[in-house]
C-alpha positions as CSV (number, residue, x, y, z in Angstrom):
1,M,-18.4,61.5,-46.7
2,T,-15.1,61.2,-44.4
3,K,-13.9,63.6,-42.0
4,L,-11.3,65.8,-41.6
5,V,-10.8,65.5,-38.1
6,P,-11.8,63.6,-35.6
7,D,-15.1,63.8,-33.0
8,D,-13.6,64.3,-30.7
9,F,-11.5,67.5,-32.0
10,E,-13.0,70.6,-31.4
11,V,-13.5,72.7,-33.8
12,P,-12.8,76.2,-33.4
13,L,-15.6,79.0,-34.3
14,E,-13.8,81.7,-34.4
15,L,-10.6,83.4,-34.7
16,N,-10.6,87.5,-33.6
17,L,-7.7,89.4,-34.4
18,P,-7.4,93.1,-34.8
19,A,-7.0,93.3,-39.0
20,F,-10.0,90.8,-39.5
21,I,-12.2,87.9,-37.5
22,L,-12.7,84.0,-39.4
23,R,-15.9,82.8,-38.8
24,P,-17.4,79.8,-40.3
25,L,-18.9,80.9,-43.9
26,T,-23.1,80.7,-43.5
27,V,-25.8,81.6,-45.8
28,E,-26.0,84.5,-43.2
29,H,-23.0,86.0,-44.9
30,L,-24.5,85.8,-48.1
31,E,-25.2,89.4,-49.2
32,I,-21.3,90.7,-48.5
33,D,-19.9,87.2,-49.6
34,Y,-21.3,87.9,-53.0
35,E,-19.9,91.6,-53.5
36,A,-16.5,90.6,-52.6
37,V,-16.7,87.4,-54.5
38,M,-18.1,89.2,-57.8
39,S,-15.3,92.2,-56.9
40,S,-12.9,90.0,-57.1
41,K,-14.1,87.1,-59.0
42,T,-10.5,87.6,-61.8
43,R,-8.3,87.2,-59.4
44,L,-10.1,84.2,-57.5
45,R,-9.8,81.7,-60.3
46,Q,-6.3,81.9,-60.0
47,V,-7.3,80.7,-56.3
48,F,-8.5,77.0,-56.9
49,C,-6.3,75.9,-59.8
50,V,-5.0,77.8,-62.3
51,D,-7.8,78.9,-64.7
52,D,-10.8,77.9,-62.9
53,D,-14.2,78.7,-64.2
54,W,-15.4,80.1,-61.1
55,P,-16.4,82.3,-60.6
56,S,-18.3,82.9,-63.4
57,D,-19.3,86.6,-64.7
58,Q,-22.7,85.1,-64.5
59,L,-22.8,83.9,-60.9
60,T,-26.0,85.2,-59.5
61,L,-26.7,85.4,-55.6
62,E,-28.9,82.6,-55.4
63,E,-25.8,80.3,-57.1
64,D,-23.7,81.8,-54.3
65,R,-26.8,80.8,-52.2
66,G,-26.5,77.2,-52.8
67,H,-22.5,77.0,-52.5
68,L,-22.8,78.6,-48.9
69,I,-25.5,76.1,-47.7
70,W,-22.6,73.6,-48.9
71,H,-19.8,75.1,-47.6
72,E,-22.2,75.4,-43.9
73,D,-23.6,71.6,-44.6
74,E,-19.9,70.1,-45.1
75,F,-18.6,72.4,-42.4
76,K,-21.8,70.4,-40.0
77,Q,-20.4,67.3,-41.3
78,R,-16.5,67.9,-40.0
79,S,-16.0,67.6,-43.8
80,S,-14.2,70.2,-44.6
81,F,-14.0,74.1,-42.9
82,T,-15.2,77.2,-44.7
83,Y,-14.2,80.7,-42.9
84,T,-15.4,83.9,-43.5
85,V,-13.0,86.6,-43.3
86,L,-15.2,89.6,-41.5
87,S,-14.0,93.1,-41.8
88,P,-13.4,93.9,-37.4
89,S,-16.8,95.4,-37.2
90,G,-18.1,92.2,-39.1
91,S,-20.2,94.1,-42.0
92,R,-17.7,93.6,-44.7
93,C,-16.6,89.9,-46.6
94,L,-12.7,90.6,-46.7
95,G,-12.6,87.1,-48.1
96,A,-12.4,83.5,-46.9
97,V,-10.3,80.4,-46.0
98,Y,-10.4,77.1,-47.3
99,F,-9.5,73.4,-45.1
100,F,-10.5,70.8,-47.5
101,S,-9.3,66.9,-47.4
102,T,-6.4,66.0,-50.0
103,Q,-5.4,63.0,-51.7
104,V,-2.2,64.1,-52.2
105,A,0.7,61.5,-50.0
106,G,2.2,63.5,-47.4
107,Y,0.0,66.2,-46.5
108,D,-3.0,66.1,-44.4
109,V,-4.9,69.1,-45.7
110,E,-5.5,71.8,-48.7
111,A,-5.4,74.6,-47.4
112,Y,-6.7,78.2,-49.6
113,L,-7.5,81.4,-49.1
114,W,-8.2,85.1,-50.6
115,V,-9.2,88.4,-49.7
116,R,-11.0,90.6,-52.1
117,D,-9.0,92.4,-54.6
118,D,-9.2,96.0,-52.7
119,E,-7.9,94.4,-49.7
120,F,-4.7,92.7,-51.5
121,L,-4.1,96.3,-52.2
122,N,-3.9,96.9,-48.9
123,G,-1.6,94.5,-48.0
124,I,-4.3,92.1,-46.1
125,D,-3.1,88.6,-48.0
126,P,0.4,87.5,-46.4
127,I,-1.1,88.7,-43.0
128,L,-3.8,86.1,-43.2
129,Y,-2.1,83.6,-45.2
130,N,0.2,84.0,-42.1
131,T,-2.6,84.1,-39.6
132,V,-4.0,80.9,-41.0
133,K,-0.5,79.0,-41.2
134,D,0.0,79.6,-37.6
135,W,-3.2,78.5,-36.8
136,L,-3.7,75.6,-38.6
137,K,0.2,74.8,-36.2
138,T,-1.3,75.5,-32.7
139,S,-5.6,74.9,-33.3
140,W,-6.5,72.6,-35.6
141,P,-4.7,68.5,-35.4
142,F,-2.9,69.1,-39.0
143,R,0.9,68.3,-39.3
144,N,1.6,68.9,-43.3
145,P,-0.7,71.1,-44.4
146,A,-0.3,72.1,-48.7
147,F,-1.2,75.8,-49.7
148,P,-1.5,74.6,-53.7
149,G,-0.5,77.9,-55.4
150,R,0.8,79.5,-52.7
151,D,3.5,77.1,-50.8
152,I,3.5,74.6,-53.6
153,P,3.6,75.8,-57.2
154,W,0.7,75.3,-59.0
155,K,3.0,72.8,-61.3
156,D,4.0,70.8,-58.7
157,W,1.1,70.5,-57.4
158,T,-0.9,69.6,-60.2
159,G,2.0,66.2,-61.1
160,K,1.0,65.8,-56.9
161,R,-2.1,65.0,-57.4
162,L,-2.4,63.2,-60.8
163,Q,0.2,60.8,-59.1
164,G,-1.9,60.4,-55.3
165,P,-4.7,57.3,-55.4
166,E,-8.3,58.0,-56.5
167,P,-10.7,59.8,-54.2
């Protein structure tokens, strides 16, 4: 498994802001994560690619547990980093942030994020997006992050990905 950051890099374990808190996504967040995912499943199908099939209408709590275990393991292995976006009290999942390795030349990380539908309507999405962009500049070793579907339109990203080296 390829590491996304060097061994000597201290991975941030929390970003605490007035509007939300980012913490590594773990199985501890299962119930509030599942509720947030299922409350926003239609819009989530556009976060990682156009017309994704995740999450399915039939996603179960146990399947979500498997996803969280995978994210937690990859975080420990330093191969990808997934953060839950929590309410200031820490009791409600507002969304998630993902940093994945990329095969696309010119970029050193792929960043994705989402907020649950009700928080999207409340305008928190651009706040989270700008926060994550700044956080990557100030607290991470990445110099050219890609935000597919945001800074880079899907039609352009798909072409870049197809031209990049095979994983």
